[in-house]
C-alpha positions, 0 to 999 in steps of 0.5 A: 288736448295733450295729457301728461305721459312718458312723452313729456319726460322724454322731451324734457330729458332731450332738452335738458340732457342733450340740447343744453347739456346741463351741468351741475350747479348751472342756472336755467331760465325756463321761459314758458308761455301757455304751457301745461303745468305738467310739462313745466314740472317735467322740466323742473324734474329733469333740471333737478336730476342733472343738479341744475337750478331752475328759474321760472318765468311763466307767461300767457299770450293774452297778458303779453299782448295786453302789455305790448299794446299799452306800455310805453317805450320808457317802460319797456326800456326799464323791463329790458334792463331788468331782463338783461341783468337776469339773463347775465346770471344764467348759464342756460335758457329753455323756452316753450311757446304755446297758445292756439293763435300764432297771430295773437300779437297781430293787432299790436301796432307795427311801430310798437312791435319794432320798438319792443324788438329793438329794446329787447335785442340786447337780451336776445343777443346775450342769450344767443351768444352767452348761454346754452339755449333751446326754444320750441313751440308747443303743440295745440289745436291752433298749431295743428290747424295751421299745419293742416293736420288733426290735433292727434296727428300733429301731436304724433308728428311733433313728438317724433320730430322733437325727440328724433336721434339728433346725435346721428344727424349732428355727425352727418353734418360734418361733411356739409360743414367742410364743403361750405367752409371750403367754398367761395361762390354760391349760386342758387337757381329756381323758380323766380330765383337766380342769386349769387354770393360768396361765403368765403372765409365765414364759418359754417355751423351745424345745428343738430338739436343743441339750440332749437328743437326741432333742429336740422340745419347748417348755416353760414352767412354771405359776405355782406356786399357780395349778394346779387340777383333775385330770390323768390321765396315760396314758404309762408312766414309770420313776422312781428305778427304779420303773415306774408306769402310769396316774398320777392327780394332783389339784391345789388352788392349785398343790399335789398334794393326792391322787395315785393309781397303783394298787398303786404309790400308796405309792411315788408318794406317797413321791416326792411327799413328798420335800420341800416342792416335790415336790408343786408343778409345775416344768414344762409342755411340748408334745411335738413330735417327728414321729418319736416316736409311741408310748412306749418307757418312756424319758423322753428319748424319751417327753416328746418324743412328737408330740401329747403334753404333760408336766406335771412335779412338782418343780424348775423350770428356771432359764430358765423359773422359777416359784420351785419348788425340789425334789430331784425333777423327774419328767416325766409324759406325757399323749398326746392324739392320737386313738388315745390318747383325744384331748383339747384345750389352750386358751390364754385360751379359744382352742383351740390343739391338738386331738387332738394337732394344732395348730389356729391357722395359725401353729402348724400347721408344728409338726404331724408332717406338716410336720416330717418 
């Protein structure tokens, strides 16, 4: 298992100094789940060095599971009110998610998880919209196993990805931002996929290490009623504690009119029926991180896979808002590099990316060989 070394301090400085750009006197809520004490101490030290004030909420997956299984809607409503009041007093938020089992919550009833997500959505919305925040998942034996790596190999991968030069990536994203904001029609084709929609008039937001670590995406949203066609995702996903593979969605005038996930189709459609907005899409994004090439079944990593895109049922972000509102936000990923079946993305009929590589000269600096 990980031992305290200079990597802790380097990561803590990255999170505090770059990701949330903490200023003197700002309050930071540190919400750590099953994280080594030495890493939490490194964060406290980094926050103190910048003149900030750390507020700690230290949790465990075991205790959270017990709470989620037994508490009533009334109890969670009360908890949500207190958490929202707390979040409104913060200027920044750092969350590290640890634990050996990504499926720890899988035996919490789906209806219970959906109720909790609905009640806690205002807390998440305030955090996303009103604070400087960053979230990452901590390495463990279980996480390494998920990624099909040895623990030592995965730790090296983790720290390489999380402490890369995000300032270089951030600068290179500007050309893609400009092209996305100038575009109207998008068409995506690939194995089992032929999807068309508009992104006209909706901002494109570069993400280069300021919120999630690891990072590496530029996102926008489709015009809400413009999506038509079929998409076949090829990346495993876990949502509300349930693992899914090979999700297929069919759209008409923006709405998901059919969804298939093999023997998980009923569970898929329960999620998509959560509310009126859950069958519409709130985000379209390019994955760009040159160090992340294969799924590890954790969305903070998988949505950043080089040569991928994600197309997200549910809530739109305020910064790239298409008006869709939902209690869900489910980042579903499709990788288009050759080894994953290939594919193309077009803006207004012009080929932008083919088999995971950008074609226009001004975008080629976002290809993996130019970011490593």
